[in-house]
C-alpha positions in Angstrom: 15.0 18.7 23.7 12.0 18.9 21.4 12.5 20.0 17.9 10.4 22.7 16.4 12.0 25.0 13.8 10.0 27.6 11.7 11.4 29.3 8.7 9.5 31.5 6.3 7.9 28.6 4.4 8.5 25.6 6.6 8.0 23.9 10.0 10.5 21.4 10.9 9.1 19.3 13.8 9.6 16.1 15.6 7.7 13.2 13.9 4.4 12.2 15.4 2.9 8.7 15.0 0.4 10.1 12.6 3.0 10.8 10.0 3.5 7.3 9.0 1.2 7.4 6.0 3.0 10.5 4.5 6.4 9.0 5.1 5.3 5.6 3.7 4.2 7.4 0.5 7.6 9.1 0.3 9.6 5.8 0.9 7.5 3.9 -1.7 8.2 6.3 -4.7 11.0 5.0 -7.1 12.2 8.6 -7.5 13.1 8.9 -3.9 14.5 5.3 -3.4 16.8 5.6 -6.3 19.7 6.9 -4.4 18.6 5.4 -1.0 20.6 2.3 0.2 17.6 1.5 2.5 15.5 0.6 -0.3 11.7 0.1 0.0 10.1 -0.6 3.3 8.8 -4.2 3.3 5.3 -3.1 4.3 3.3 -0.3 6.3 4.3 -2.0 9.6 8.0 -1.4 8.8 7.2 2.4 8.3 5.0 2.7 11.4 7.9 1.2 13.5 10.4 3.6 12.0 8.1 6.6 12.7 7.6 5.2 16.4 11.5 5.1 16.6 11.8 8.7 15.3 8.9 9.8 17.6 10.6 8.4 20.7 13.8 10.4 19.8 12.4 13.3 21.8 12.2 11.3 25.0 15.9 10.3 25.1 17.8 11.5 28.1 20.7 12.5 25.8 19.3 13.0 22.4 21.6 11.8 19.5 19.3 12.1 16.6 17.0 14.8 15.5 14.8 13.2 12.7 12.1 15.6 11.8 9.1 16.0 9.5 9.3 18.9 7.1 5.8 20.6 6.8 4.8 23.3 4.4 3.4 26.1 6.6 1.0 27.5 4.0 -1.1 24.3 3.7 0.3 22.1 6.5 1.3 19.4 4.0 4.1 16.9 4.4 7.1 17.9 2.4 9.6 15.3 3.4 12.0 14.3 6.3 15.4 15.7 7.3 17.7 14.5 10.2 20.8 15.6 12.1 22.4 12.7 13.7 25.2 13.6 16.2 28.4 12.0 16.6 30.6 11.4 19.6 30.3 14.4 21.9 34.1 15.0 22.0 34.1 15.8 18.2 31.1 18.0 18.2 30.1 17.0 14.9 26.8 15.7 13.1 25.6 14.3 9.9 22.6 15.5 8.1 20.4 13.7 5.7 17.1 14.5 4.0 14.4 13.2 1.5 11.6 15.2 0.1 8.5 14.2 -2.1 9.1 14.7 -5.7 6.3 17.3 -6.0 8.2 19.6 -3.8 11.5 19.3 -5.7 12.8 22.4 -7.4 11.2 24.9 -5.0 14.0 25.6 -2.7 12.5 23.6 0.2 15.5 21.2 0.6 17.8 24.3 0.8 15.5 26.0 3.2 15.3 22.8 5.4 19.0 22.3 5.2 19.7 26.0 6.4 17.5 25.4 9.3 19.1 22.3 10.4 22.6 23.8 10.1 21.5 26.8 12.0 20.1 24.4 14.8 23.4 22.4 14.7 25.7 25.3 14.9 23.4 27.3 17.3 21.7 25.5 20.1 23.7 22.2 19.7 27.0 24.0 19.4 28.4 21.7 16.9 31.9 22.3 15.3 31.3 20.4 12.0 28.3 19.1 10.1 28.7 16.6 7.2 26.5 15.2 4.5 26.8 12.9 1.4 25.1 11.4 -1.5 25.6 9.4 -4.7 27.7 11.3 -7.2 24.9 10.8 -9.6 22.3 12.6 -7.2 22.8 16.1 -8.7 19.8 17.6 -7.0 21.1 16.5 -3.5 24.7 17.7 -4.0 23.5 21.0 -5.4 21.5 21.6 -2.2 24.7 21.0 -0.1 26.6 23.3 -2.3 23.9 26.1 -2.0 24.1 25.9 1.8 27.8 26.5 1.8 29.0 22.9 2.2 32.3 22.1 0.8 32.9 18.9 -1.4 35.8 17.1 0.6 36.1 13.9 -1.4 34.6 10.7 -2.9 34.0 7.4 -1.1 34.4 4.8 -3.7 31.6 2.1 -4.2 30.2 2.9 -0.7 26.4 2.9 -1.6 24.6 -0.4 -2.4 21.7 0.9 -4.7 19.3 -1.1 -6.8 21.5 -0.7 -9.9 24.9 -1.6 -8.3 27.5 0.1 -6.0 27.6 4.0 -6.3 30.4 6.3 -5.4 29.4 9.0 -2.8 30.5 12.6 -2.5 31.3 13.8 1.0 30.5 17.3 2.0 31.2 19.2 5.2 30.8 22.7 6.7 32.3 24.2 9.9 30.5 26.4 12.4 32.9 29.2 11.2 31.9 28.9 7.7 28.1 28.7 8.1 26.6 32.1 7.2 23.0 30.8 6.3 19.9 31.4 8.3 16.6 29.8 8.6 14.9 31.9 6.0 
């Protein structure tokens, strides 16, 4: 299943191989790596390989990951990345994660993109539960989770190996029956 979701401001679509430069820029920024346990990509080839992997997801016989580019519809600029990774079919659950370029922070785009992915997960994919998490110090990220109706369910202690040491992470979740958001 190809991914192409439109909201009032955003297009959320499968990655294409041409997206690697914008992604590399995102992944090389200290502000966006601060809470990312993956750290910086070693070089451009690593980013290109990652985009190749994400681009190939749409060819999978049974797709398990929907990693997508977030595009501003007004100017066609790359805003960031969002992904919905599915768990074992029996549990009908997924995990969402996202990362936006700092110049797009504070404009509601992360919330809009999250609502799109939740609607996709609970709609066409018929998921029962979607989870998300972040460092307890990543205030902007957990505020997005709360804005879309996710519930803070707990803390995983010292689970994120970040540049400045081990971080605790908040765990958030939302059930299909609780989701009232829409893509706009």
